[in-house]
C-alpha positions as a Python dict, from the first residue, in 0.01 Angstrom:
ca = {
    (1, 'X'): (0, 0, 0),
    (2, 'X'): (-243, -151, 257),
    (3, 'X'): (-238, -161, 632),
    (4, 'X'): (-456, -388, 851),
    (5, 'X'): (-496, -368, 1226),
    (6, 'X'): (-586, -650, 1470),
    (7, 'X'): (-955, -566, 1483),
    (8, 'X'): (-1000, -609, 1107),
    (9, 'X'): (-983, -243, 997),
    (10, 'X'): (-796, -164, 682),
    (11, 'X'): (-660, 138, 504),
    (12, 'X'): (-479, 176, 181),
    (13, 'X'): (-320, 433, -42),
    (14, 'X'): (-131, 464, -367),
    (15, 'X'): (212, 614, -358),
    (16, 'X'): (451, 725, -629),
    (17, 'X'): (826, 721, -566),
    (18, 'X'): (1029, 988, -740),
    (19, 'X'): (1401, 966, -804),
    (20, 'X'): (1598, 1290, -798),
    (21, 'X'): (1951, 1353, -915),
    (22, 'X'): (2183, 1455, -635),
    (23, 'X'): (2157, 1832, -561),
    (24, 'X'): (2477, 2005, -664),
    (25, 'X'): (2631, 2343, -734),
    (26, 'X'): (2744, 2326, -1099),
    (27, 'X'): (2948, 2655, -1102),
    (28, 'X'): (3317, 2567, -1082),
    (29, 'X'): (3474, 2914, -1045),
    (30, 'X'): (3400, 3287, -1070),
    (31, 'X'): (3582, 3510, -1320),
    (32, 'X'): (3773, 3807, -1169),
    (33, 'X'): (3574, 4121, -1100),
    (34, 'X'): (3726, 4469, -1148),
    (35, 'X'): (3717, 4754, -896),
    (36, 'X'): (3457, 5010, -999),
    (37, 'X'): (3308, 4808, -1280),
    (38, 'X'): (2942, 4703, -1253),
    (39, 'X'): (2932, 4325, -1289),
    (40, 'X'): (2719, 4017, -1232),
    (41, 'X'): (2772, 3646, -1237),
    (42, 'X'): (2510, 3372, -1202),
    (43, 'X'): (2558, 3052, -1003),
    (44, 'X'): (2415, 2729, -1149),
    (45, 'X'): (2265, 2437, -962),
    (46, 'X'): (2129, 2107, -1078),
    (47, 'X'): (1955, 1803, -943),
    (48, 'X'): (1731, 1801, -638),
    (49, 'X'): (1383, 1950, -668),
    (50, 'X'): (1362, 2307, -811),
    (51, 'X'): (1299, 2581, -736),
    (52, 'X'): (1629, 2663, -576),
    (53, 'X'): (1729, 2922, -323),
    (54, 'X'): (2085, 3050, -289),
    (55, 'X'): (2245, 3206, 16),
    (56, 'X'): (2571, 3299, 174),
    (57, 'X'): (2658, 3024, 434),
    (58, 'X'): (2992, 3149, 558),
    (59, 'X'): (3257, 3411, 487),
    (60, 'X'): (3209, 3754, 329),
    (61, 'X'): (3148, 3888, -17),
    (62, 'X'): (3372, 4177, -136),
    (63, 'X'): (3250, 4520, -46),
    (64, 'X'): (2987, 4637, -299),
    (65, 'X'): (2888, 4282, -400),
    (66, 'X'): (2566, 4095, -303),
    (67, 'X'): (2404, 3762, -391),
    (68, 'X'): (2027, 3726, -431),
    (69, 'X'): (1814, 3417, -377),
    (70, 'X'): (1824, 3334, -744),
    (71, 'X'): (2208, 3296, -729),
    (72, 'X'): (2305, 3626, -904),
    (73, 'X'): (2624, 3775, -768),
    (74, 'X'): (2615, 4142, -861),
    (75, 'X'): (2721, 4490, -774),
    (76, 'X'): (3021, 4725, -810),
    (77, 'X'): (3324, 4608, -614),
    (78, 'X'): (3500, 4891, -431),
    (79, 'X'): (3828, 4735, -309),
    (80, 'X'): (4075, 4496, -465),
    (81, 'X'): (4140, 4163, -294),
    (82, 'X'): (4046, 3805, -260),
    (83, 'X'): (3725, 3704, -74),
    (84, 'X'): (3657, 3356, 28),
    (85, 'X'): (3303, 3241, 110),
    (86, 'X'): (3069, 2942, 116),
    (87, 'X'): (2747, 2942, -82),
    (88, 'X'): (2453, 2726, 11),
    (89, 'X'): (2200, 2594, -242),
    (90, 'X'): (1867, 2480, -98),
    (91, 'X'): (1597, 2300, -307),
    (92, 'X'): (1220, 2272, -249),
    (93, 'X'): (1263, 1958, -33),
    (94, 'X'): (1496, 2155, 195),
    (95, 'X'): (1801, 1963, 83),
    (96, 'X'): (2110, 2174, 114),
    (97, 'X'): (2454, 2159, -55),
    (98, 'X'): (2744, 2394, 9),
    (99, 'X'): (3053, 2486, -194),
    (100, 'X'): (3357, 2701, -121),
    (101, 'X'): (3435, 2988, -363),
    (102, 'X'): (3707, 3244, -398),
    (103, 'X'): (3639, 3581, -575),
    (104, 'X'): (3933, 3791, -688),
    (105, 'X'): (3864, 4165, -730),
    (106, 'X'): (4142, 4330, -937),
    (107, 'X'): (4238, 4684, -1005),
    (108, 'X'): (4181, 4821, -1360),
    (109, 'X'): (4438, 4703, -1613),
    (110, 'X'): (4701, 4975, -1671),
    (111, 'X'): (4980, 4975, -1930),
    (112, 'X'): (5259, 5087, -1695),
    (113, 'X'): (5528, 5138, -1961),
    (114, 'X'): (5535, 5502, -2057),
    (115, 'X'): (5819, 5503, -2319),
    (116, 'X'): (6073, 5264, -2472),
    (117, 'X'): (6444, 5319, -2523),
    (118, 'X'): (6581, 5376, -2873),
    (119, 'X'): (6719, 5085, -3073),
    (120, 'X'): (7054, 5096, -3244),
    (121, 'X'): (7085, 4966, -3599),
    (122, 'X'): (7272, 4636, -3618),
    (123, 'X'): (7259, 4565, -3238),
    (124, 'X'): (7034, 4321, -3049),
    (125, 'X'): (6743, 4482, -2885),
    (126, 'X'): (6513, 4361, -2610),
    (127, 'X'): (6251, 4535, -2402),
    (128, 'X'): (5987, 4413, -2168),
    (129, 'X'): (5665, 4613, -2138),
    (130, 'X'): (5494, 4622, -1800),
    (131, 'X'): (5135, 4637, -1687),
    (132, 'X'): (4956, 4631, -1356),
    (133, 'X'): (4605, 4540, -1239),
    (134, 'X'): (4373, 4324, -1441),
    (135, 'X'): (4387, 3948, -1431),
    (136, 'X'): (4716, 3776, -1512),
    (137, 'X'): (4855, 3623, -1721),
    (138, 'X'): (4861, 3907, -1972),
    (139, 'X'): (4862, 3859, -2348),
    (140, 'X'): (5033, 4133, -2543),
    (141, 'X'): (4963, 4239, -2906),
    (142, 'X'): (5029, 4524, -3145),
    (143, 'X'): (4712, 4737, -3162),
    (144, 'X'): (4818, 4905, -3483),
    (145, 'X'): (5118, 4934, -3717),
    (146, 'X'): (5403, 4687, -3759),
    (147, 'X'): (5752, 4627, -3630),
    (148, 'X'): (6066, 4715, -3827),
    (149, 'X'): (6212, 4432, -4036),
    (150, 'X'): (6413, 4183, -3826),
    (151, 'X'): (6222, 4260, -3503),
    (152, 'X'): (5960, 4043, -3351),
    (153, 'X'): (5709, 4073, -3070),
    (154, 'X'): (5641, 3800, -2808),
    (155, 'X'): (5268, 3806, -2713),
    (156, 'X'): (5315, 3629, -2384),
    (157, 'X'): (5521, 3776, -2096),
    (158, 'X'): (5507, 3792, -1718),
}
């Protein structure tokens, strides 16, 4: 590029134009965290001009959870519940993109059923086990043994 002024002076320079992909937060969702369980999850960004810097833009993280500048969400959650927050991703050109997230902290999974009623030979039998905590939907399976002939087990229930 060259520039000339009215008195005949000139100056020039060579410039290179770079094209960057649009800066974006690639992480779509966060898996549930469990109360009292140490955990971490990393957010992913793409495009723009690395290095990236992550930060909380709005909302609050669950008690016991933090996010660092590298986008690692970590800690030990202390209370069950849903937290909604906005994360900001900044690149080296100070471009910023933000995205809303929801983080569900669940209680530990507990098999709530303590016993099952007896079955009577020759009569239909149905029983639904119950659980609480954890992340629904639940998938049920036999951990050992087998069912008596003629009985079956449905692995999916409420």
